[in-house]
N, C-alpha and C positions, 0 to 999 in steps of 0.2 A: 497545396498547403494545409496542414493539419492544425486543428485547434489545440490549444494547451490550457491547462488549469493549474491553479495553485491548490494544494491539498495539504491538510495537516494529518500526518501519519506518525503515530508514536511520539508525539510532542515535537516533531520536526516538520518544517514546511518544505514541500517539494513542488517543483513545477513539473508536470507530467503531461505528455501528449495524449490525445484522445484515445488512441488504441490501447496504450498502456493503461489509461485510467479505466477503460472498459474491462480489461483483463483483470486488473487489481480489484475493481468493484464487484466483479462476478466471483472472484476467489474469496473475498471477505464475506460477501453475502452467503455463499455456500458453507463457509465455517460457521457463520452465525446460525444458520438453519440446522446444520448437523449438531452443534452443541446447545441448542435452544433449551431442551429439557433439563440438562444438567448444569446449565450456566445462565440462570435468569438475570444475573448482575452484569453479564458480559465480560467477566474477568479473563476467561480463556481467550476470547476473541481479542481483547485488549493486549494479552501477551503476544498473540500472533502478530498484531499490528506493530508492537515495539520491535519485535524480531525482523519483520519486514523492513521496518524503518532502519534498523542497524545495517541490513544487507544492502539496501539502496544507498545509504550514506557511505558505506565502504566502496561500492562500485563507482559512486560519483567522486570518490576520493576527497569527501568533505567539502566539495565545491557545490555550488547551486547550479549544477548542470541539469539540463532537461532530461527526465526520466523517459526512456523510450522502451518499447517491447523488447529490444535487444538487451537492455539492462536487466531485464526481469528473468532472463534465462540463466 
């Protein structure tokens, strides 16, 4: 049995399992580090988060389904 978390991503709340959370957190952290010099206010990262939110929302068909690693592919 895997843990799940509720996360706010791009102004939407998702329930996400631990593996998908780890993958998503690593991805966003890497984006934040890559753009740190040119994005001190975090606007670029915020745009990425909103787009990821849109993609996950579409894959879950607007339902509050559990986000899994399979959905992130």
